[in-house]
C-alpha atoms as a printed R data frame, in Angstrom:
    type eleno elety resid chain resno       x       y       z
1   ATOM     1    CA   MET     A     1  71.661 119.363  89.142
2   ATOM     2    CA   SER     A     2  71.665 115.592  90.070
3   ATOM     3    CA   SER     A     3  73.731 113.836  92.459
4   ATOM     4    CA   SER     A     4  74.380 111.047  89.863
5   ATOM     5    CA   LEU     A     5  76.414 113.518  87.772
6   ATOM     6    CA   LEU     A     6  78.976 114.002  90.343
7   ATOM     7    CA   ALA     A     7  81.811 111.728  89.364
8   ATOM     8    CA   PRO     A     8  84.164 110.232  92.019
9   ATOM     9    CA   PRO     A     9  87.704 111.101  91.948
10  ATOM    10    CA   LEU     A    10  90.296 109.260  90.349
11  ATOM    11    CA   ALA     A    11  91.715 106.206  91.381
12  ATOM    12    CA   ARG     A    12  94.738 106.392  93.647
13  ATOM    13    CA   GLN     A    13  97.832 105.732  91.525
14  ATOM    14    CA   GLY     A    14 100.513 105.711  94.119
15  ATOM    15    CA   PRO     A    15 103.465 108.042  94.977
16  ATOM    16    CA   GLY     A    16 105.505 107.241  91.990
17  ATOM    17    CA   PRO     A    17 108.948 106.304  91.881
18  ATOM    18    CA   ILE     A    18 111.362 107.107  94.722
19  ATOM    19    CA   ALA     A    19 114.834 107.212  93.851
20  ATOM    20    CA   PRO     A    20 117.599 105.787  96.214
21  ATOM    21    CA   GLN     A    21 119.785 108.560  95.824
22  ATOM    22    CA   LEU     A    22 117.395 110.993  96.887
23  ATOM    23    CA   ILE     A    23 116.394 108.910  99.995
24  ATOM    24    CA   GLU     A    24 120.247 109.241 100.625
25  ATOM    25    CA   ALA     A    25 120.003 113.041 100.635
26  ATOM    26    CA   LEU     A    26 116.894 113.077 102.943
27  ATOM    27    CA   ASP     A    27 118.958 111.121 105.265
28  ATOM    28    CA   VAL     A    28 121.549 113.807 105.742
29  ATOM    29    CA   ALA     A    29 118.593 116.459 106.216
30  ATOM    30    CA   VAL     A    30 116.751 114.191 108.621
31  ATOM    31    CA   SER     A    31 119.998 113.590 110.522
32  ATOM    32    CA   ARG     A    32 120.548 117.251 111.052
33  ATOM    33    CA   LEU     A    33 117.010 117.915 112.120
34  ATOM    34    CA   VAL     A    34 117.028 115.200 114.655
35  ATOM    35    CA   ALA     A    35 120.460 116.250 115.974
36  ATOM    36    CA   ARG     A    36 119.204 119.772 116.355
37  ATOM    37    CA   THR     A    37 116.015 119.134 118.009
38  ATOM    38    CA   LEU     A    38 116.911 116.006 119.945
39  ATOM    39    CA   PRO     A    39 120.295 116.507 121.639
40  ATOM    40    CA   GLY     A    40 121.755 113.173 123.359
41  ATOM    41    CA   ASP     A    41 123.276 109.913 122.202
42  ATOM    42    CA   ARG     A    42 120.517 107.108 120.857
43  ATOM    43    CA   ARG     A    43 122.387 103.788 121.310
44  ATOM    44    CA   ALA     A    44 121.236 100.735 119.610
45  ATOM    45    CA   ALA     A    45 119.794  97.906 121.796
46  ATOM    46    CA   GLY     A    46 122.673  95.321 120.660
47  ATOM    47    CA   VAL     A    47 126.491  96.188 120.754
48  ATOM    48    CA   GLY     A    48 126.783  95.654 116.873
49  ATOM    49    CA   ALA     A    49 130.104  95.830 114.858
50  ATOM    50    CA   GLY     A    50 130.056  99.476 114.994
51  ATOM    51    CA   THR     A    51 132.170 101.877 113.138
52  ATOM    52    CA   GLU     A    52 134.260 103.502 115.880
53  ATOM    53    CA   LEU     A    53 136.793 101.898 118.059
54  ATOM    54    CA   ALA     A    54 136.111 102.527 122.099
55  ATOM    55    CA   GLN     A    55 139.102 100.048 123.353
56  ATOM    56    CA   LEU     A    56 141.206  97.113 123.016
57  ATOM    57    CA   ARG     A    57 141.000  94.406 125.751
58  ATOM    58    CA   PRO     A    58 142.665  91.167 126.566
59  ATOM    59    CA   TYR     A    59 140.619  88.143 124.932
60  ATOM    60    CA   GLU     A    60 138.223  86.627 127.400
61  ATOM    61    CA   LEU     A    61 136.521  83.188 126.782
62  ATOM    62    CA   GLY     A    62 133.203  83.888 124.940
63  ATOM    63    CA   ASP     A    63 134.188  86.631 123.089
64  ATOM    64    CA   ASP     A    64 133.371  86.863 119.432
65  ATOM    65    CA   VAL     A    65 136.557  85.566 117.503
66  ATOM    66    CA   ARG     A    66 135.775  87.821 114.548
67  ATOM    67    CA   HIS     A    67 136.539  90.864 116.899
68  ATOM    68    CA   VAL     A    68 140.449  89.590 117.222
69  ATOM    69    CA   ASP     A    69 142.733  92.328 116.844
70  ATOM    70    CA   PRO     A    70 145.621  90.775 114.930
71  ATOM    71    CA   ALA     A    71 147.976  93.775 115.208
72  ATOM    72    CA   ALA     A    72 147.426  94.262 118.549
73  ATOM    73    CA   SER     A    73 147.659  90.753 119.715
74  ATOM    74    CA   ALA     A    74 151.317  90.341 117.628
75  ATOM    75    CA   ARG     A    75 152.589  93.652 119.309
76  ATOM    76    CA   THR     A    76 151.603  92.529 122.766
77  ATOM    77    CA   GLY     A    77 152.127  88.779 122.475
78  ATOM    78    CA   GLN     A    78 148.667  88.294 124.065
79  ATOM    79    CA   VAL     A    79 145.165  87.754 122.207
80  ATOM    80    CA   HIS     A    80 143.500  91.027 122.148
81  ATOM    81    CA   VAL     A    81 139.862  91.982 120.847
82  ATOM    82    CA   ARG     A    82 138.360  95.168 119.393
83  ATOM    83    CA   GLN     A    83 135.439  96.872 121.213
84  ATOM    84    CA   HIS     A    84 133.178  99.196 119.257
85  ATOM    85    CA   VAL     A    85 131.102 102.144 120.070
86  ATOM    86    CA   PRO     A    86 127.262 100.867 119.411
87  ATOM    87    CA   GLU     A    87 125.947 102.557 116.481
88  ATOM    88    CA   ARG     A    88 123.508 105.427 117.054
89  ATOM    89    CA   THR     A    89 119.866 104.184 116.620
90  ATOM    90    CA   LEU     A    90 116.553 106.271 116.091
91  ATOM    91    CA   THR     A    91 112.996 105.130 116.205
92  ATOM    92    CA   THR     A    92 110.597 106.913 113.488
93  ATOM    93    CA   TRP     A    93 106.861 107.030 114.382
94  ATOM    94    CA   LEU     A    94 104.463 108.023 111.688
95  ATOM    95    CA   LEU     A    95 101.443 109.564 112.607
96  ATOM    96    CA   LEU     A    96  99.432 109.222 109.354
97  ATOM    97    CA   ASP     A    97  96.041 111.019 108.474
98  ATOM    98    CA   LEU     A    98  93.419 108.380 106.724
99  ATOM    99    CA   SER     A    99  90.725 110.532 106.909
100 ATOM   100    CA   PRO     A   100  88.412 110.937 103.664
101 ATOM   101    CA   SER     A   101  89.621 114.269 102.763
102 ATOM   102    CA   MET     A   102  92.880 112.555 101.840
103 ATOM   103    CA   ALA     A   103  91.044 111.105  98.990
104 ATOM   104    CA   PHE     A   104  90.993 114.919  97.053
105 ATOM   105    CA   GLY     A   105  93.343 115.830  94.405
106 ATOM   106    CA   THR     A   106  93.561 117.531  91.174
107 ATOM   107    CA   GLY     A   107  97.063 117.799  90.626
108 ATOM   108    CA   ARG     A   108  99.719 114.973  89.733
109 ATOM   109    CA   ARG     A   109  98.046 113.108  92.368
110 ATOM   110    CA   LEU     A   110  95.683 112.708  95.119
111 ATOM   111    CA   LYS     A   111  96.733 113.898  98.540
112 ATOM   112    CA   ALA     A   112  96.829 110.186  99.787
113 ATOM   113    CA   ASP     A   113  99.120 109.190  97.347
114 ATOM   114    CA   VAL     A   114 101.583 111.754  98.211
115 ATOM   115    CA   ALA     A   115 101.310 111.233 102.004
116 ATOM   116    CA   GLU     A   116 102.113 107.894 100.926
117 ATOM   117    CA   GLY     A   117 105.216 108.495  99.405
118 ATOM   118    CA   VAL     A   118 106.164 110.571 102.160
119 ATOM   119    CA   ALA     A   119 105.307 107.725 104.912
120 ATOM   120    CA   LEU     A   120 107.522 105.323 102.764
121 ATOM   121    CA   ALA     A   121 110.395 107.598 102.336
122 ATOM   122    CA   PHE     A   122 110.458 108.009 106.039
123 ATOM   123    CA   ALA     A   123 110.182 104.556 106.899
124 ATOM   124    CA   ARG     A   124 113.121 103.543 104.387
125 ATOM   125    CA   LEU     A   125 115.000 106.486 106.185
126 ATOM   126    CA   ALA     A   126 114.091 105.024 109.606
127 ATOM   127    CA   VAL     A   127 115.465 101.456 109.277
128 ATOM   128    CA   ARG     A   128 118.823 102.614 108.242
129 ATOM   129    CA   ARG     A   129 121.594 102.463 110.879
130 ATOM   130    CA   ALA     A   130 119.743  99.976 112.867
131 ATOM   131    CA   GLY     A   131 116.833 102.344 113.418
132 ATOM   132    CA   SER     A   132 112.903 100.890 113.511
133 ATOM   133    CA   VAL     A   133 109.630 102.192 112.210
134 ATOM   134    CA   GLY     A   134 106.274 102.411 113.696
135 ATOM   135    CA   LEU     A   135 102.625 104.113 112.468
136 ATOM   136    CA   VAL     A   136  99.731 105.291 113.853
137 ATOM   137    CA   GLY     A   137  97.039 105.775 111.510
138 ATOM   138    CA   PHE     A   138  93.950 108.014 112.659
139 ATOM   139    CA   GLY     A   139  90.774 109.273 110.868
140 ATOM   140    CA   ALA     A   140  89.629 105.666 109.713
141 ATOM   141    CA   ALA     A   141  86.685 104.003 111.053
142 ATOM   142    CA   ALA     A   142  89.228 102.270 113.697
143 ATOM   143    CA   PRO     A   143  92.723 103.417 114.651
144 ATOM   144    CA   ARG     A   144  95.374 101.448 112.740
145 ATOM   145    CA   LEU     A   145  98.517 100.730 114.738
146 ATOM   146    CA   LEU     A   146 102.041  99.386 113.539
147 ATOM   147    CA   GLY     A   147 104.520  98.633 116.378
148 ATOM   148    CA   GLN     A   148 107.785  99.457 115.899
149 ATOM   149    CA   ARG     A   149 109.993  97.293 113.734
150 ATOM   150    CA   GLY     A   150 113.196  97.447 112.206
151 ATOM   151    CA   ALA     A   151 115.024  96.472 108.966
152 ATOM   152    CA   LYS     A   152 113.006  95.506 106.083
153 ATOM   153    CA   PRO     A   153 109.866  93.979 107.633
154 ATOM   154    CA   GLY     A   154 109.502  97.471 108.866
155 ATOM   155    CA   VAL     A   155 109.192  98.752 105.639
156 ATOM   156    CA   VAL     A   156 106.768  95.780 104.549
157 ATOM   157    CA   ALA     A   157 104.813  96.113 107.457
158 ATOM   158    CA   VAL     A   158 104.433  99.872 106.502
159 ATOM   159    CA   ARG     A   159 103.461  99.068 102.851
160 ATOM   160    CA   ARG     A   160 100.592  96.559 104.025
161 ATOM   161    CA   LEU     A   161  98.843  98.987 106.394
162 ATOM   162    CA   LEU     A   162  99.172 101.668 103.493
163 ATOM   163    CA   ALA     A   163  97.577  99.176 101.055
164 ATOM   164    CA   GLU     A   164  94.603  99.191 103.275
165 ATOM   165    CA   GLY     A   165  93.352 102.631 101.898
166 ATOM   166    CA   ILE     A   166  91.527 105.468 103.645
167 ATOM   167    CA   ALA     A   167  88.247 105.790 105.162
168 ATOM   168    CA   PRO     A   168  85.112 106.037 103.215
169 ATOM   169    CA   ASP     A   169  83.042 109.274 102.686
170 ATOM   170    CA   GLY     A   170  81.588 110.883 105.774
171 ATOM   171    CA   LEU     A   171  83.350 108.718 108.456
172 ATOM   172    CA   HIS     A   172  85.278 111.918 109.611
173 ATOM   173    CA   ASP     A   173  86.559 111.987 113.197
174 ATOM   174    CA   PRO     A   174  87.317 115.726 114.090
175 ATOM   175    CA   ALA     A   175  89.244 114.277 117.176
176 ATOM   176    CA   GLY     A   176  91.243 111.758 115.213
177 ATOM   177    CA   LEU     A   177  94.622 113.678 115.359
178 ATOM   178    CA   ALA     A   178  94.210 114.346 119.196
179 ATOM   179    CA   ASP     A   179  93.523 110.667 119.956
180 ATOM   180    CA   GLY     A   180  96.432 109.520 117.559
181 ATOM   181    CA   THR     A   181  98.341 111.792 119.199
182 ATOM   182    CA   ARG     A   182  97.836 110.449 122.731
183 ATOM   183    CA   ARG     A   183  98.158 107.087 121.598
184 ATOM   184    CA   LEU     A   184 101.567 107.477 120.315
185 ATOM   185    CA   ALA     A   185 102.681 109.169 123.394
186 ATOM   186    CA   ARG     A   186 101.832 105.844 125.229
187 ATOM   187    CA   LEU     A   187 103.652 103.659 122.462
188 ATOM   188    CA   ALA     A   188 106.739 105.957 122.101
189 ATOM   189    CA   ARG     A   189 108.612 105.287 125.335
190 ATOM   190    CA   GLN     A   190 111.914 106.227 124.028
191 ATOM   191    CA   PRO     A   191 112.693 109.828 122.518
192 ATOM   192    CA   GLY     A   192 112.473 109.615 118.921
193 ATOM   193    CA   LEU     A   193 111.378 111.226 115.737
194 ATOM   194    CA   VAL     A   194 107.744 112.015 115.181
195 ATOM   195    CA   VAL     A   195 106.338 112.561 111.576
196 ATOM   196    CA   VAL     A   196 102.771 113.844 111.441
197 ATOM   197    CA   ILE     A   197 101.476 113.296 107.686
198 ATOM   198    CA   SER     A   198  98.258 115.178 107.385
199 ATOM   199    CA   ASP     A   199  96.109 117.954 105.623
200 ATOM   200    CA   PHE     A   200  95.056 119.346 108.971
201 ATOM   201    CA   ARG     A   201  91.674 120.057 107.621
202 ATOM   202    CA   ASP     A   202  88.739 119.895 110.395
203 ATOM   203    CA   GLN     A   203  90.842 118.672 113.047
204 ATOM   204    CA   HIS     A   204  90.412 119.870 116.654
205 ATOM   205    CA   ALA     A   205  91.930 120.220 119.992
206 ATOM   206    CA   TRP     A   206  95.268 118.506 118.902
207 ATOM   207    CA   GLU     A   207  97.748 121.403 119.744
208 ATOM   208    CA   ARG     A   208  97.975 120.510 123.575
209 ATOM   209    CA   PRO     A   209  98.493 116.656 122.968
210 ATOM   210    CA   LEU     A   210 101.311 117.557 119.885
211 ATOM   211    CA   GLY     A   211 102.887 119.972 122.414
212 ATOM   212    CA   SER     A   212 103.150 117.532 125.029
213 ATOM   213    CA   LEU     A   213 104.541 115.023 122.493
214 ATOM   214    CA   ARG     A   214 107.026 117.671 121.268
215 ATOM   215    CA   ILE     A   215 108.650 117.469 124.975
216 ATOM   216    CA   ARG     A   216 110.042 114.256 124.450
217 ATOM   217    CA   HIS     A   217 110.560 113.984 120.873
218 ATOM   218    CA   SER     A   218 111.755 115.668 117.797
219 ATOM   219    CA   LEU     A   219 108.659 116.314 115.452
220 ATOM   220    CA   LEU     A   220 108.007 117.094 111.979
221 ATOM   221    CA   ALA     A   221 104.742 118.202 110.509
222 ATOM   222    CA   VAL     A   222 104.036 117.511 106.835
223 ATOM   223    CA   GLU     A   223 100.999 119.021 105.634
224 ATOM   224    CA   ILE     A   224  99.558 118.499 102.113
225 ATOM   225    CA   SER     A   225  97.367 120.295 100.187
226 ATOM   226    CA   ASP     A   226  95.575 120.637  96.740
227 ATOM   227    CA   PRO     A   227  95.924 123.844  94.656
228 ATOM   228    CA   ARG     A   228  92.110 123.719  94.168
229 ATOM   229    CA   GLU     A   229  91.698 123.774  98.097
230 ATOM   230    CA   HIS     A   230  93.139 127.370  98.179
231 ATOM   231    CA   GLU     A   231  90.967 129.065  95.439
232 ATOM   232    CA   LEU     A   232  88.101 128.414  93.418
233 ATOM   233    CA   PRO     A   233  88.077 128.329  89.487
234 ATOM   234    CA   ASP     A   234  85.707 130.519  87.864
235 ATOM   235    CA   VAL     A   235  83.837 127.526  86.303
236 ATOM   236    CA   GLY     A   236  80.049 128.614  86.931
237 ATOM   237    CA   ARG     A   237  77.871 126.587  89.081
238 ATOM   238    CA   LEU     A   238  79.649 123.818  90.898
239 ATOM   239    CA   ALA     A   239  78.401 120.769  92.865
240 ATOM   240    CA   LEU     A   240  80.862 119.711  95.588
241 ATOM   241    CA   VAL     A   241  80.677 116.897  98.060
242 ATOM   242    CA   ASP     A   242  82.642 117.417 101.405
243 ATOM   243    CA   PRO     A   243  83.987 114.014 101.833
244 ATOM   244    CA   GLU     A   244  84.555 114.304 105.574
245 ATOM   245    CA   SER     A   245  80.691 114.919 106.470
246 ATOM   246    CA   GLY     A   246  79.372 113.514 102.911
247 ATOM   247    CA   VAL     A   247  77.113 117.148 102.819
248 ATOM   248    CA   ARG     A   248  76.576 118.282  99.077
249 ATOM   249    CA   LEU     A   249  76.937 121.577  98.273
250 ATOM   250    CA   GLU     A   250  75.914 123.901  95.075
251 ATOM   251    CA   LEU     A   251  77.432 127.323  94.483
252 ATOM   252    CA   ASP     A   252  78.239 129.780  91.570
253 ATOM   253    CA   THR     A   253  81.857 130.096  91.079
254 ATOM   254    CA   SER     A   254  81.305 132.854  88.369
255 ATOM   255    CA   ARG     A   255  80.555 135.452  91.791
256 ATOM   256    CA   ARG     A   256  83.788 137.061  92.265
257 ATOM   257    CA   ALA     A   257  82.611 137.471  96.288
258 ATOM   258    CA   ILE     A   258  82.264 133.586  96.902
259 ATOM   259    CA   ARG     A   259  85.543 132.934  95.119
260 ATOM   260    CA   GLU     A   260  87.113 135.971  97.342
261 ATOM   261    CA   ARG     A   261  85.652 134.875 100.624
262 ATOM   262    CA   PHE     A   262  86.567 131.184  99.972
263 ATOM   263    CA   ALA     A   263  90.311 132.189  99.382
264 ATOM   264    CA   ALA     A   264  90.191 134.434 102.486
265 ATOM   265    CA   LEU     A   265  88.973 131.752 104.648
266 ATOM   266    CA   GLU     A   266  91.535 129.106 103.497
267 ATOM   267    CA   HIS     A   267  94.136 131.842 103.643
268 ATOM   268    CA   GLU     A   268  92.981 132.132 107.385
269 ATOM   269    CA   ARG     A   269  93.286 128.561 108.304
270 ATOM   270    CA   ARG     A   270  96.576 127.884 106.902
271 ATOM   271    CA   ALA     A   271  97.989 131.120 108.551
272 ATOM   272    CA   THR     A   272  96.668 129.809 111.865
273 ATOM   273    CA   LEU     A   273  98.126 126.201 111.096
274 ATOM   274    CA   SER     A   274 101.640 127.522 110.748
275 ATOM   275    CA   ARG     A   275 101.291 130.038 113.514
276 ATOM   276    CA   GLU     A   276 100.385 127.303 115.984
277 ATOM   277    CA   LEU     A   277 102.978 124.801 114.719
278 ATOM   278    CA   ARG     A   278 105.533 127.486 115.211
279 ATOM   279    CA   ARG     A   279 104.470 128.391 118.554
280 ATOM   280    CA   LEU     A   280 104.833 124.307 119.294
281 ATOM   281    CA   ARG     A   281 108.519 124.770 117.562
282 ATOM   282    CA   ILE     A   282 107.378 122.161 115.241
283 ATOM   283    CA   ASP     A   283 109.087 122.055 111.923
284 ATOM   284    CA   HIS     A   284 106.393 122.884 109.263
285 ATOM   285    CA   LEU     A   285 106.842 121.515 105.617
286 ATOM   286    CA   ALA     A   286 104.095 121.932 103.221
287 ATOM   287    CA   LEU     A   287 103.728 119.704  99.948
288 ATOM   288    CA   SER     A   288 101.478 120.257  96.948
289 ATOM   289    CA   THR     A   289  99.751 117.366  95.109
290 ATOM   290    CA   ALA     A   290 100.888 119.540  91.782
291 ATOM   291    CA   ASP     A   291 104.362 119.329  92.753
292 ATOM   292    CA   ASP     A   292 107.222 116.708  92.622
293 ATOM   293    CA   TRP     A   293 106.535 115.975  96.244
294 ATOM   294    CA   LEU     A   294 109.978 114.079  96.517
295 ATOM   295    CA   ARG     A   295 112.236 116.622  95.254
296 ATOM   296    CA   GLU     A   296 110.002 119.388  97.220
297 ATOM   297    CA   LEU     A   297 110.175 117.372 100.464
298 ATOM   298    CA   GLY     A   298 114.006 117.439 100.019
299 ATOM   299    CA   ARG     A   299 114.450 121.046  99.082
300 ATOM   300    CA   GLN     A   300 112.544 122.174 102.380
301 ATOM   301    CA   LEU     A   301 114.274 119.861 104.668
302 ATOM   302    CA   ARG     A   302 117.485 121.142 103.298
């Protein structure tokens, strides 16, 4: 079979609409996850308005007049100001897979589309409540870094980085996840939430770096896969190209032994991944290109 007959995958179509009400529902689930795995207060850098009253004290020169408490001032005959407890804040870091294997997809979307949606959803969650978001992309020709930013500029910066796309075929780095984890550990100095978004295919020696990161941060691993990666269909002779290495392979899918061997190897790979993440005490979510990724993300988080 000529290689010219091998069509490239369909163009990316993006993650689709991300409903604000679903983001709000995810906010509660993520807050519970972080509270369970990352104990202690996370105060904002600035005082802010806050919502919880800390104390009332007499007015001093230079105090913001907007914090004057009329009731306390009238009751005591002296001007008093309100002091509030600073908002709890959280820095979210996205460790995003940009390797060529993310360009595959036979369901509703490509794996890269689902990864983009998950990254944007957590970026929106990150900037709520005075938080910030940063991103480390691995698997491309060169690592992509985005320092932590808050509010709308943080989400816009994540969008721009995602728009750069993924690595071309054949530029696979088997140490990409491990190197990206070490790079993130140097950037993320304060405890926060780290979301690893990847298909975890052909990545090696990431267990120790990710385990070290888990000691200080709350970690969430989001695995993205496609149904055709789990089992081969019976469609006769099939020509495949490995996007990671660029190697072309032909096989006869009508042979039952080949299909069973393929399914067994994939089952073993995914079982090993789940076992390692469980050993490292890292929460593991599995999303598919064939599902509504946002609803499935919310369901698994809850």
